C-alpha positions as CSV (number, residue, x, y, z in Angstrom):
1,M,78.2,-27.2,-3.6
2,K,76.5,-29.5,-1.2
3,H,74.5,-26.6,0.1
4,I,73.4,-25.7,-3.4
5,R,72.3,-29.3,-4.0
6,W,70.2,-29.2,-0.8
7,Q,68.7,-25.9,-1.8
8,L,67.9,-27.3,-5.2
9,L,66.3,-30.4,-3.7
10,I,64.2,-28.3,-1.3
11,A,63.1,-26.1,-4.2
12,I,62.1,-29.1,-6.3
13,V,60.2,-30.7,-3.4
14,G,58.5,-27.4,-2.7
15,I,57.4,-26.9,-6.3
16,T,56.2,-30.5,-6.5
17,F,54.2,-30.1,-3.3
18,L,52.7,-26.8,-4.5
19,G,51.8,-28.5,-7.8
20,V,50.0,-31.3,-5.9
21,V,48.1,-28.8,-3.7
22,L,47.1,-26.6,-6.7
23,G,46.0,-29.7,-8.5
24,Y,44.0,-30.9,-5.6
25,L,42.4,-27.5,-5.2
26,A,41.6,-27.4,-8.9
27,L,39.9,-30.8,-8.7
28,N,38.2,-30.3,-5.3
29,T,37.4,-26.6,-5.2
30,N,34.5,-24.8,-6.9
31,S,33.1,-21.3,-6.5
32,V,29.7,-19.6,-6.4
33,E,28.6,-16.0,-6.8
34,R,27.4,-14.1,-3.8
35,P,26.2,-10.5,-3.3
36,D,28.8,-7.7,-3.1
37,V,28.6,-4.1,-2.2
38,G,28.2,-1.3,-4.7
39,G,26.3,-0.4,-7.9
40,T,23.5,2.1,-8.7
41,Y,19.9,1.0,-9.0
42,T,17.8,3.4,-11.2
43,E,14.0,3.6,-10.8
44,G,11.4,5.6,-12.7
45,V,8.6,7.2,-10.7
46,A,5.6,9.2,-11.7
47,G,5.7,12.7,-10.4
48,R,8.2,14.9,-8.7
49,P,9.1,15.6,-5.1
50,N,7.6,18.5,-3.3
51,A,8.5,18.2,0.4
52,I,10.7,15.3,1.4
53,N,9.7,15.5,5.0
54,P,7.9,12.8,6.9
55,I,5.4,15.3,8.4
56,F,4.2,16.2,4.9
57,S,5.1,13.3,2.7
58,Q,1.7,11.6,2.7
59,Y,0.6,14.3,0.3
60,N,2.9,13.0,-2.5
61,D,3.9,9.4,-3.3
62,V,7.4,10.5,-4.6
63,D,8.0,12.4,-1.3
64,H,6.9,9.3,0.6
65,D,9.2,7.0,-1.4
66,I,12.3,9.1,-0.8
67,A,11.4,9.9,2.9
68,S,11.0,6.2,3.6
69,L,14.7,5.6,2.7
70,V,16.0,8.8,4.4
71,F,14.1,8.9,7.7
72,N,13.2,6.5,10.5
73,G,10.5,6.5,13.1
74,L,10.6,5.2,16.7
75,T,9.0,2.1,15.5
76,R,8.3,0.3,12.2
77,S,5.6,-2.1,11.1
78,D,6.5,-5.5,9.7
79,E,4.7,-7.5,7.0
80,D,1.8,-8.6,9.2
81,G,1.3,-5.2,10.9
82,T,3.2,-6.0,14.1
83,M,5.2,-3.1,15.5
84,Q,9.0,-3.5,15.7
85,P,11.7,-1.3,17.2
86,D,13.4,1.2,15.0
87,L,14.9,4.4,16.5
88,A,13.6,3.0,19.8
89,T,15.0,-0.2,21.2
90,S,11.9,-0.9,23.4
91,W,8.9,0.6,25.0
92,V,6.7,0.1,28.1
93,I,3.0,0.7,28.3
94,S,1.5,1.6,31.7
95,P,-1.2,-0.7,33.1
96,D,-3.9,1.9,32.4
97,G,-2.8,2.2,28.8
98,L,-2.2,6.0,29.1
99,I,1.6,6.2,29.3
100,Y,4.1,4.9,26.7
101,T,7.8,5.1,27.6
102,F,10.3,4.6,24.8
103,T,14.0,3.9,25.2
104,L,16.0,5.3,22.3
105,R,19.0,3.8,20.5
106,S,22.4,5.2,21.5
107,N,24.2,4.4,18.2
108,V,22.2,6.5,15.8
109,Y,23.7,9.5,13.9
110,W,22.2,11.9,11.5
111,H,23.6,12.0,7.9
112,D,25.7,15.1,9.0
113,D,27.2,13.0,11.9
114,A,25.3,14.7,14.7
115,P,24.0,12.3,17.3
116,F,20.3,11.4,17.5
117,T,18.7,12.3,20.9
118,A,15.3,12.7,22.6
119,D,15.4,16.4,21.6
120,D,14.8,15.3,18.0
121,V,11.6,13.5,19.0
122,L,10.4,16.4,21.0
123,F,11.0,18.9,18.2
124,T,9.2,16.7,15.7
125,I,6.0,16.2,17.8
126,H,6.0,19.9,18.9
127,S,6.2,21.0,15.2
128,I,3.1,18.9,14.4
129,Q,1.2,20.1,17.5
130,D,1.8,23.8,16.8
131,P,-1.3,25.7,15.8
132,A,0.5,27.1,12.7
133,S,1.6,23.7,11.5
134,K,0.8,22.7,7.9
135,A,0.9,19.0,8.7
136,P,-2.2,17.0,7.7
137,P,-5.1,18.2,9.9
138,D,-5.9,14.7,11.2
139,L,-2.3,14.2,12.2
140,S,-2.0,17.5,14.0
141,A,-5.4,17.0,15.7
142,F,-4.3,13.6,17.1
143,W,-0.9,14.7,18.4
144,R,-2.4,17.7,20.1
145,T,-4.1,15.3,22.5
146,V,-0.8,13.7,23.5
147,A,1.7,15.1,26.0
148,V,5.3,14.3,25.2
149,T,8.3,14.8,27.5
150,A,12.0,13.7,27.6
151,T,12.9,12.2,31.0
152,D,16.6,12.0,29.8
153,P,18.5,12.2,26.5
154,S,17.6,8.6,25.7
155,T,14.0,8.3,27.0
156,I,10.8,9.7,25.7
157,R,7.4,9.6,27.5
158,F,4.0,10.0,25.8
159,Q,0.9,10.5,27.9
160,L,-2.6,10.0,26.3
161,T,-5.9,11.3,27.6
162,Q,-7.6,7.9,27.2
163,P,-6.5,4.4,26.3
164,Y,-5.9,4.1,22.5
165,A,-4.4,0.8,21.3
166,P,-3.6,2.1,17.8
167,F,-1.2,4.7,19.3
168,L,1.9,2.7,18.4
169,D,1.1,3.1,14.7
170,Y,1.6,6.8,15.1
171,T,5.1,6.3,16.3
172,T,6.2,5.1,12.9
173,L,6.3,8.8,11.9
174,G,9.8,9.8,10.7
175,I,11.8,11.9,13.1
176,L,13.3,15.3,12.1
177,P,16.7,16.7,13.2
178,A,16.2,19.4,15.9
179,H,19.8,20.7,15.6
180,L,19.1,21.8,12.0
181,L,15.5,23.0,12.3
182,K,15.0,24.2,15.8
183,D,15.0,27.9,14.6
184,V,12.4,27.3,11.9
185,A,8.9,28.4,12.8
186,P,6.4,25.4,12.5
187,G,4.4,27.4,10.0
188,D,7.4,27.9,7.8
189,L,8.6,24.3,7.8
190,F,6.6,23.2,4.8
191,Q,8.4,25.7,2.5
192,N,11.9,25.3,4.1
193,P,14.8,24.4,1.8
194,F,15.5,21.4,4.1
195,N,12.7,19.6,2.3
196,R,14.7,19.5,-0.9
197,H,17.9,18.3,0.7
198,P,16.8,16.5,3.8
199,I,19.1,15.1,6.5
200,G,17.8,11.9,8.1
201,T,19.0,8.8,9.9
202,G,18.0,6.2,7.3
203,P,19.9,3.7,5.2
204,F,20.2,6.2,2.3
205,M,21.0,10.0,2.2
206,V,20.2,12.5,-0.4
207,S,23.3,13.6,-2.3
208,E,21.8,15.4,-5.3
209,M,18.4,16.8,-6.2
210,T,17.4,18.2,-9.6
211,L,14.2,18.6,-11.5
212,E,14.9,15.4,-13.4
213,H,16.3,13.1,-10.7
214,A,17.2,12.5,-7.1
215,T,20.4,10.7,-6.1
216,L,20.6,8.8,-2.8
217,D,23.8,7.3,-1.5
218,A,24.1,4.5,1.0
219,N,24.6,5.7,4.6
220,P,27.9,4.3,5.9
221,R,26.9,5.0,9.5
222,Y,23.5,3.4,9.4
223,Y,22.7,1.5,12.6
224,G,20.6,-1.2,10.9
225,A,21.2,-3.8,8.1
226,R,23.3,-1.8,5.7
227,P,22.4,-2.1,2.0
228,Y,24.4,-3.8,-0.7
229,L,23.4,-1.1,-3.1
230,G,25.8,1.8,-3.2
231,R,23.3,4.2,-4.7
232,I,19.6,4.6,-5.7
233,L,18.8,7.0,-8.5
234,F,15.1,8.1,-8.9
235,K,14.2,9.5,-12.3
236,F,11.0,11.6,-12.5
237,Y,8.5,11.1,-15.2
238,S,5.1,12.7,-15.9
239,D,3.2,9.4,-15.6
240,Y,3.8,5.6,-15.4
241,E,3.3,5.2,-19.2
242,S,6.4,7.4,-19.6
243,A,8.3,5.5,-17.0
244,F,7.4,2.2,-18.8
245,A,8.7,3.6,-22.1
246,A,11.9,4.7,-20.3
247,Y,12.5,1.1,-19.2
248,Q,12.1,-0.1,-22.8
249,R,14.8,2.5,-23.7
250,D,17.1,1.0,-21.0
251,E,17.1,4.3,-19.1
252,I,16.0,2.7,-15.8
253,E,16.1,-0.7,-14.1
254,G,12.8,-0.4,-12.1
255,I,9.3,0.9,-12.6
256,A,7.7,2.1,-9.3
257,R,4.3,0.8,-10.3
258,I,2.9,-1.2,-13.2
259,P,-0.8,-0.1,-13.6
260,P,-3.2,-3.0,-14.6
261,A,-3.5,-1.7,-18.1
262,F,0.3,-2.3,-18.6
263,V,0.6,-5.7,-16.9
264,G,0.1,-7.6,-20.2
265,K,2.8,-5.6,-22.0
266,A,5.1,-5.9,-19.0
267,N,4.7,-9.7,-18.9
268,S,6.0,-9.8,-22.5
269,L,9.4,-8.2,-21.6
270,D,11.9,-11.0,-20.9
271,N,14.2,-9.0,-18.6
272,L,11.5,-7.4,-16.5
273,T,10.4,-9.3,-13.3
274,L,7.0,-8.4,-11.9
275,Y,6.6,-8.5,-8.1
276,N,3.0,-8.5,-6.7
277,A,1.8,-7.8,-3.2
278,R,-1.5,-6.9,-1.6
279,I,-1.6,-3.2,-0.7
280,A,-3.6,-1.9,2.2
281,G,-7.3,-1.1,1.6
282,Y,-10.2,-2.7,-0.2
283,S,-12.7,-1.9,-3.0
284,L,-16.3,-2.2,-2.0
285,V,-19.9,-1.1,-2.8
286,Y,-21.3,1.1,-0.1
287,L,-25.0,0.7,0.4
288,N,-27.0,3.5,1.9
289,L,-28.7,1.7,4.7
290,S,-31.2,4.4,5.2
291,K,-32.8,3.4,1.8
292,P,-35.7,1.0,2.2
293,Q,-34.5,-1.6,-0.2
294,F,-31.2,-2.1,1.7
295,Q,-32.6,-2.4,5.2
296,D,-33.2,-6.2,4.9
297,K,-29.9,-8.0,5.3
298,S,-31.2,-10.8,3.0
299,V,-31.2,-8.3,0.2
300,R,-27.7,-7.2,0.9
301,Q,-26.5,-10.8,1.2
302,A,-28.2,-11.6,-2.1
303,L,-26.5,-8.7,-3.9
304,L,-23.1,-10.0,-2.7
305,Y,-23.7,-13.6,-3.7
306,A,-24.7,-12.3,-7.2
307,I,-21.4,-10.6,-7.9
308,D,-18.8,-12.8,-9.7
309,R,-15.9,-11.0,-8.0
310,Q,-13.2,-13.4,-9.4
311,H,-14.4,-12.5,-12.9
312,L,-14.0,-8.8,-12.1
313,I,-10.5,-9.5,-10.9
314,N,-9.4,-11.7,-13.7
315,D,-10.9,-10.0,-16.7
316,L,-11.3,-6.3,-15.7
317,L,-8.3,-5.9,-13.4
318,Q,-5.9,-8.3,-15.3
319,G,-5.6,-10.3,-12.1
320,Q,-4.6,-7.3,-9.9
321,G,-6.7,-8.1,-6.9
322,L,-7.6,-10.7,-4.3
323,L,-11.1,-11.6,-3.1
324,A,-12.0,-9.6,0.0
325,N,-14.0,-11.2,2.8
326,S,-13.2,-8.8,5.7
327,P,-12.4,-5.1,6.2
328,I,-9.3,-6.4,8.1
329,A,-6.4,-7.4,5.7
330,P,-5.5,-11.1,5.4
331,G,-2.1,-12.0,6.7
332,T,-2.3,-9.5,9.6
333,W,-2.5,-10.6,13.2
334,A,-6.1,-9.5,13.6
335,Y,-7.5,-11.2,10.5
336,D,-9.9,-14.1,11.0
337,S,-9.3,-16.7,8.3
338,A,-12.5,-18.5,9.3
339,V,-14.7,-15.5,8.6
340,P,-17.8,-16.5,6.6
341,Q,-17.5,-16.0,2.8
342,Y,-19.9,-15.3,0.0
343,P,-18.9,-17.2,-3.1
344,F,-20.6,-16.4,-6.4
345,D,-24.0,-18.2,-6.3
346,L,-26.8,-16.9,-8.4
347,E,-29.3,-19.5,-7.1
348,K,-28.5,-18.6,-3.5
349,A,-29.0,-15.0,-4.4
350,K,-32.4,-15.6,-6.0
351,S,-33.5,-17.8,-3.1
352,L,-32.7,-15.1,-0.6
353,L,-34.6,-12.5,-2.5
354,D,-37.6,-14.8,-2.9
355,S,-37.7,-15.5,0.8
356,A,-37.5,-11.7,1.5
357,G,-40.6,-11.2,-0.6
358,W,-39.0,-9.7,-3.7
359,K,-40.7,-11.4,-6.6
360,D,-40.2,-11.1,-10.4
361,P,-43.6,-10.4,-12.0
362,G,-42.3,-11.3,-15.4
363,D,-40.6,-8.2,-16.6
364,G,-37.1,-9.1,-15.2
365,V,-37.2,-6.6,-12.3
366,R,-38.2,-7.8,-8.8
367,K,-41.0,-6.0,-6.9
368,K,-42.3,-6.0,-3.3
369,D,-45.5,-4.1,-2.2
370,Q,-45.3,-2.1,-5.4
371,N,-41.7,-1.1,-4.7
372,V,-39.2,-1.9,-7.4
373,L,-35.8,-3.3,-6.6
374,S,-33.8,-0.7,-8.5
375,F,-31.3,1.9,-7.5
376,N,-28.4,4.0,-8.8
377,L,-24.8,2.8,-8.6
378,T,-22.4,5.7,-8.5
379,T,-18.6,5.6,-9.1
380,I,-15.8,7.8,-10.3
381,D,-15.4,8.5,-14.0
382,D,-12.2,6.7,-14.8
383,P,-12.5,3.8,-17.3
384,T,-11.6,1.0,-14.9
385,H,-14.3,1.9,-12.3
386,V,-16.9,2.5,-15.0
387,A,-16.2,-0.9,-16.5
388,L,-16.5,-2.5,-13.0
389,A,-19.7,-0.7,-12.2
390,N,-21.3,-1.7,-15.5
391,E,-20.3,-5.4,-15.1
392,I,-21.7,-5.5,-11.5
393,A,-25.0,-3.9,-12.8
394,K,-25.1,-6.5,-15.5
395,Q,-24.6,-9.4,-13.0
396,W,-27.3,-8.0,-10.7
397,Q,-29.7,-7.9,-13.7
398,A,-29.4,-11.7,-13.8
399,I,-31.2,-11.9,-10.4
400,G,-33.9,-9.3,-11.2
401,V,-32.1,-6.3,-9.7
402,K,-31.9,-3.1,-11.8
403,A,-28.9,-0.8,-11.1
404,T,-28.2,2.3,-13.2
405,V,-24.6,3.4,-13.3
406,Q,-23.8,7.1,-12.7
407,T,-20.4,8.7,-12.7
408,V,-18.9,11.7,-10.9
409,P,-15.4,13.3,-11.0
410,T,-12.9,11.7,-8.7
411,S,-12.5,15.0,-6.8
412,L,-16.2,15.1,-5.9
413,I,-16.9,11.5,-4.9
414,V,-16.2,12.1,-1.2
415,T,-17.3,15.7,-0.7
416,S,-20.5,15.6,-2.9
417,V,-21.6,12.0,-2.6
418,L,-20.2,10.0,0.3
419,R,-20.1,12.6,3.1
420,P,-23.6,14.1,2.5
421,R,-24.8,10.5,1.8
422,T,-26.6,11.5,-1.3
423,F,-26.4,8.1,-2.9
424,D,-28.1,4.7,-3.2
425,A,-24.9,2.6,-3.7
426,V,-21.3,3.7,-4.4
427,L,-18.4,1.7,-5.9
428,Y,-15.4,3.0,-4.1
429,D,-11.7,2.2,-3.2
430,W,-11.0,2.6,0.5
431,R,-7.3,3.1,1.2
432,T,-6.3,2.1,4.8
433,P,-4.2,4.8,6.4
434,S,-2.8,2.7,9.2
435,N,-1.1,-0.5,10.0
436,D,-3.4,-1.0,12.9
437,P,-6.6,-3.0,12.3
438,D,-8.8,-0.4,14.1
439,Q,-12.1,0.0,12.1
440,Y,-13.7,2.5,14.5
441,E,-13.9,5.4,12.1
442,N,-15.3,3.3,9.3
443,W,-18.0,1.3,11.0
444,H,-18.8,2.7,14.5
445,Q,-22.3,4.1,14.9
446,T,-21.0,7.5,16.1
447,Q,-19.0,7.9,12.8
448,I,-22.0,8.3,10.5
449,P,-21.5,11.6,8.7
450,G,-23.9,14.2,10.0
451,A,-24.4,17.9,9.3
452,T,-20.7,18.6,9.7
453,G,-19.7,15.8,7.3
454,L,-17.4,14.3,9.9
455,G,-17.0,10.5,10.1
456,Q,-16.4,7.9,7.5
457,N,-19.2,5.4,8.2
458,Y,-20.7,6.2,4.8
459,S,-23.1,3.2,4.7
460,G,-24.7,4.5,7.9
461,L,-24.3,1.3,9.8
462,N,-25.9,1.8,13.2
463,D,-25.2,-1.5,15.0
464,R,-24.5,-1.6,18.7
465,D,-22.9,-5.0,18.7
466,I,-20.4,-4.0,16.1
467,S,-19.8,-0.6,17.8
468,E,-19.1,-2.2,21.2
469,A,-16.5,-4.7,19.7
470,L,-14.7,-1.8,18.0
471,E,-14.8,0.4,21.2
472,N,-13.3,-2.4,23.4
473,A,-10.7,-3.3,20.8
474,R,-9.2,0.2,20.8
475,R,-9.2,0.5,24.6
476,T,-6.9,-2.4,25.3
477,S,-3.3,-2.9,24.2
478,D,-3.5,-6.7,24.9
479,Q,-3.1,-8.2,21.4
480,A,-4.8,-11.5,22.4
481,K,-7.9,-9.6,23.6
482,R,-7.9,-7.4,20.6
483,T,-7.6,-10.4,18.3
484,E,-10.7,-11.9,19.9
485,L,-12.6,-8.6,19.7
486,Y,-11.8,-8.2,16.0
487,K,-12.8,-11.8,15.4
488,Q,-16.3,-10.8,16.8
489,F,-16.3,-7.7,14.6
490,Q,-15.5,-9.7,11.5
491,E,-18.2,-12.3,12.2
492,L,-20.8,-9.7,12.8
493,F,-19.8,-7.7,9.7
494,A,-20.0,-10.9,7.5
495,D,-23.5,-11.6,8.9
496,R,-24.8,-8.0,8.6
497,V,-23.2,-7.2,5.2
498,P,-23.4,-3.4,5.7
499,A,-21.4,-3.0,2.5
500,L,-20.3,-5.4,-0.4
501,L,-16.6,-6.1,-0.1
502,L,-15.1,-6.9,-3.5
503,Y,-11.4,-7.2,-3.6
504,Y,-8.1,-6.2,-2.0
505,P,-5.9,-4.3,-4.5
506,V,-2.6,-5.8,-5.6
507,Y,0.4,-3.6,-6.2
508,T,2.7,-4.6,-9.1
509,Y,6.3,-3.5,-9.1
510,G,8.6,-4.0,-12.1
511,V,12.4,-4.6,-11.6
512,D,15.0,-5.7,-14.1
513,K,16.5,-9.1,-13.6
514,R,19.9,-7.5,-13.1
515,V,18.7,-6.5,-9.7
516,H,18.7,-9.5,-7.3
517,D,16.9,-10.6,-4.2
518,V,14.0,-8.1,-4.5
519,Q,11.2,-9.2,-2.2
520,L,7.7,-7.7,-1.9
521,A,5.5,-8.4,1.1
522,P,2.1,-6.9,1.8
523,L,2.2,-3.1,1.7
524,L,0.6,-0.2,3.6
525,T,1.8,2.3,1.1
526,P,3.8,2.0,-2.2
527,S,7.0,3.1,-0.4
528,D,6.9,-0.2,1.6
529,R,8.3,-1.9,-1.5
530,F,11.7,-0.7,-0.1
531,R,11.2,-2.6,3.2
532,S,13.7,-5.3,2.1
533,V,16.0,-2.9,0.2
534,A,19.0,-3.9,2.4
535,S,19.1,-7.3,0.7
536,W,18.9,-6.1,-2.9
537,Y,22.1,-6.3,-4.9
538,L,23.6,-5.6,-8.4
539,K,27.2,-6.7,-7.9
540,T,28.5,-10.1,-7.0
541,K,31.7,-11.7,-5.8
542,R,32.9,-15.3,-6.2
543,I,33.4,-17.5,-3.1
544,A,35.5,-20.6,-3.5
545,F,34.6,-23.7,-1.5
546,S,35.7,-27.3,-1.2
547,T,33.5,-29.7,-3.2
548,D,34.1,-32.3,-0.4
549,A,32.2,-30.0,2.0
550,G,29.5,-28.8,-0.2
551,E,28.3,-25.4,-1.4
552,P,28.1,-22.7,1.3
553,T,24.5,-21.8,2.1
554,A,25.3,-18.1,2.6
555,A,28.1,-15.6,2.6
556,P,28.7,-12.8,5.0
557,R,28.9,-9.2,3.9
558,A,32.3,-8.7,5.6
559,T,35.4,-10.7,4.7
560,A,37.1,-11.9,7.9
561,V,40.5,-13.6,8.4
562,L,39.8,-17.3,8.3
563,P,41.0,-19.5,11.2
564,T,43.0,-22.6,10.4
565,A,40.1,-24.9,11.3
566,P,37.0,-25.2,8.9
567,V,34.1,-22.9,9.9
568,V,30.5,-22.5,8.8
569,I,29.7,-19.0,7.5
570,A,26.3,-18.1,8.8
571,P,23.9,-15.6,7.2
572,T,24.2,-12.1,8.6
573,Q,22.6,-8.8,8.0
574,T,24.9,-6.4,9.8
575,A,28.5,-7.5,9.4
576,M,29.3,-5.2,6.5
577,P,32.1,-2.7,6.7
578,A,31.5,1.0,5.9
579,V,32.3,1.5,2.2
580,S,32.1,4.4,-0.3
581,P,28.8,4.2,-2.1
582,T,30.5,5.1,-5.4
583,A,33.3,2.5,-5.2
584,V,33.2,0.1,-8.0
585,A,35.4,-3.0,-8.1
586,S,37.0,-3.7,-11.5
587,Q,36.9,-7.5,-10.9
588,P,34.7,-9.6,-8.7
589,T,36.3,-10.5,-5.3
590,V,37.2,-14.1,-4.7
591,V,37.1,-15.2,-1.1
592,V,38.2,-18.8,-0.2
593,V,35.9,-20.3,2.4
594,V,36.0,-24.0,3.6
595,V,32.6,-25.1,4.9
596,V,31.4,-28.3,6.5
597,A,27.6,-27.7,6.1
598,T,25.8,-30.3,4.1
599,P,23.4,-28.7,1.5
600,Q,19.8,-29.7,1.4
601,A,19.0,-32.0,-1.5
602,S,16.1,-31.2,-3.8
603,P,13.6,-34.0,-4.4
604,S,13.6,-35.7,-7.7
605,P,11.1,-34.2,-10.2
606,S,8.9,-37.3,-10.0
607,S,8.9,-37.9,-6.2
608,P,5.8,-36.9,-4.2
609,P,6.0,-34.0,-1.6
610,P,7.4,-35.1,1.8
611,A,4.7,-36.3,4.2
612,Q,6.5,-34.9,7.3
613,C,5.6,-31.3,6.6
614,A,3.1,-31.3,9.5
615,E,6.0,-31.8,11.9
616,L,8.3,-29.1,10.5
617,S,9.0,-25.6,11.7
618,G,7.9,-24.3,8.3
619,I,4.6,-25.5,6.8
620,I,3.0,-24.6,3.5
621,K,-0.8,-24.9,4.2
622,S,-2.1,-23.6,0.9
623,P,-2.2,-24.1,-2.0
624,A,-2.7,-27.8,-1.5
625,S,0.0,-30.1,-2.9
626,D,-0.6,-31.2,-6.5
627,S,-3.3,-28.6,-6.9
628,N,-3.9,-26.5,-10.0
629,V,-3.1,-22.8,-9.6
630,S,-3.3,-19.7,-11.8
631,G,-3.2,-15.9,-11.7
632,I,-2.2,-14.4,-8.3
633,I,-2.3,-16.9,-5.5
634,E,-1.8,-16.5,-1.8
635,I,0.8,-18.9,-0.3
636,R,-0.2,-19.4,3.4
637,G,1.4,-21.3,6.2
638,D,3.5,-21.3,9.4
639,A,7.1,-20.3,9.7
640,G,8.9,-20.2,13.1
641,R,11.2,-22.0,15.4
642,P,13.1,-21.2,18.7
643,N,16.0,-18.8,18.1
644,M,14.8,-18.2,14.5
645,S,17.0,-16.0,12.3
646,Y,14.8,-16.0,9.2
647,W,12.7,-18.1,6.9
648,K,12.6,-18.1,3.1
649,L,10.0,-19.3,0.5
650,E,11.4,-20.5,-2.9
651,Y,10.1,-22.0,-6.1
652,R,11.5,-24.0,-9.0
653,V,10.3,-25.5,-12.2
654,D,9.9,-29.3,-11.9
655,S,12.7,-30.0,-14.4
656,N,15.3,-27.6,-12.8
657,P,17.0,-28.5,-9.5
658,Y,17.7,-24.8,-8.6
659,Y,15.3,-22.7,-6.5
660,T,14.5,-19.0,-6.9
661,Q,13.5,-17.0,-3.8
662,L,10.0,-15.6,-3.6
663,V,10.2,-13.9,-0.2
664,H,12.4,-13.8,2.9
665,G,11.1,-12.9,6.4
666,D,12.7,-12.4,9.8
667,T,9.5,-12.6,12.0
668,P,7.5,-15.8,12.7
669,V,4.3,-16.4,10.8
670,T,1.3,-18.4,12.2
671,D,-1.3,-19.4,9.7
672,G,-0.6,-16.3,7.7
673,V,0.2,-15.2,4.2
674,L,3.8,-16.0,3.4
675,S,3.8,-14.5,-0.1
676,L,1.8,-13.8,-3.2
677,W,2.8,-15.6,-6.3
678,A,1.9,-14.2,-9.7
679,T,1.9,-17.4,-11.8
680,K,1.2,-15.5,-15.0
681,T,4.9,-14.5,-14.9
682,V,6.0,-18.2,-15.3
683,P,5.3,-20.7,-18.1
684,N,2.6,-23.3,-17.4
685,G,3.8,-26.6,-15.9
686,L,4.8,-28.3,-12.7
687,Y,6.5,-26.3,-10.0
688,W,7.9,-27.0,-6.5
689,L,7.4,-24.6,-3.6
690,Q,9.9,-24.9,-0.7
691,L,9.7,-23.2,2.8
692,T,12.8,-23.3,5.0
693,V,13.3,-21.9,8.5
694,V,16.9,-21.0,9.6
695,D,18.0,-20.6,13.2
696,N,20.5,-18.0,14.5
697,T,23.4,-20.3,14.3
698,G,22.9,-20.8,10.6
699,N,21.3,-24.3,10.8
700,F,18.7,-24.9,8.1
701,G,15.7,-26.9,9.1
702,T,14.2,-29.6,6.9
703,P,12.3,-27.7,4.2
704,C,8.6,-28.3,3.5
705,Q,8.2,-28.9,-0.2
706,I,5.0,-29.2,-2.2
707,R,4.3,-29.5,-5.9
708,V,1.7,-27.5,-7.8
709,N,0.6,-27.3,-11.4
710,V,0.5,-23.8,-12.9
711,A,-2.3,-23.7,-15.5
712,N,-2.9,-20.1,-16.5
């Protein structure tokens, strides 16, 4: 009986203690949602795949989109054009710049579980070099000048015939599996069934391909940051208008591209988030420098001053552009932010023409020595370009210049107008094919198209100073020296004005709000929108935490057994277990985590931005604090610290204490573009921008915060 009483007493005490603990936890424990693994993201694209093979994918955007998720190159380019390791862990360049030696990763497997080796690199390059190859001619021509050998299964050696700094950009080419294709003749590779069901090394693998869609499942053996998404489903449509309509029918969650004509309609959809980023290239007016009226640089400068380029961007392109001041893209390592600019200034334009001897006799068209300042402005026959050309001609009329707009089919603009140089002036969109800032083929004096039509210096710029800077910049692999040489090139280009730079195009991507943590940095090709796909997620789990300790700043992808002492859970990109891409949890997972990190407090809505930004590891340099902003703006600054893990840029409305992430980066930025912000997607009002740099132990630096007024 006595034993029963003791057991009863112990039970009562135990129940009481448990009640106290549960009550304490109820009062002192909260939970937050964090990303979880799984879910299918469905995107609509315009067109259908033809050959999902990195050798041929540049012919077709849909091929390129899928190939970017399925294949990897030896290297990859980050947001500012700097080369980073991918299938290679490192490389060494010989002192004479002729030999590049790559060390390959040892933990890479093809989607069929075969190991990746140097033989795969050899096979890929030899397939391109073969005379029967159907690879793009310029790609084959380049690789035929390079000797490639494998010194062992994990080392590849490339030997060039002359120093060529842009070579590393060619090593971003996706590698093919030799064990599957070694018996296929190079001339037959383009038509091989492999291109419909490819096997790669990338984060996603093709599991199904039909005429209507392609299904890609997450690769459980991927060596890099493994994605949260379990599956990506591409649905094929005839055009982007059809894809847009499919989103409105809730058939898809993403639209690969929102053309400028649809931006207004897209902005009206509450659940569609628009992401904007500069895409490589620029739009310009080529001037035929062999024509007498364009041989005086004062005339060329006047023509540029007379174009209201911001008006073209805002009103004809619906904000889908950024003012261009250099052939080298802003935000990249070679860009000179101090390059001279040409703001819209009619009086300056008139003064330059007057000084050059071009006078208006009273009929509205300037003349000099009986020569009339008039010429033809040619462009392609699509509505946007025709509207741009007509508006430019109208603006030039205000300074006494007569330009007559002519149109040609898109298919003829290069072969019948630019290469034979049968034009006065041409409005054209130049699409940069490389991450490297090399401008040799566009502006070197040897690249003026001749009888053979080779070369892309369509203006006919014959300038020895510019040519010498470009020659030297491609001969050295020393980035500091190249930066200085490209600075010289940009200064000379701005002074000479061999062509009229208008704007850098902006790519607009539409994704439903159900898809989280989508980030868009500057793009080389549209497929670069998937650069951050590993961080996208659809599913969430709840993480409980002690309110005494504060909300955890991040959660790991793997759930580990917690030690008895409190720990800080640091952000990680790789600690995710292999999971089935089709697994779907019926209920969100709850993981109890006790943390001791103190969260950063947001400033009060009425407080001024902190004055100590200048001393921080993350600095927002523009826009200026308390400035008015509208349209698409560049957010520039610095982000970097010793042992940096990543930085993030966020924004919030003044009345809301919670921030929304704009972009996340894992490489330092020095006086560069951190992000583009399309303010037309948010209501007018006061907003805070916050830049935070995090080290590899999970410590958050003091954020730099500025306030701006959105006034669209």
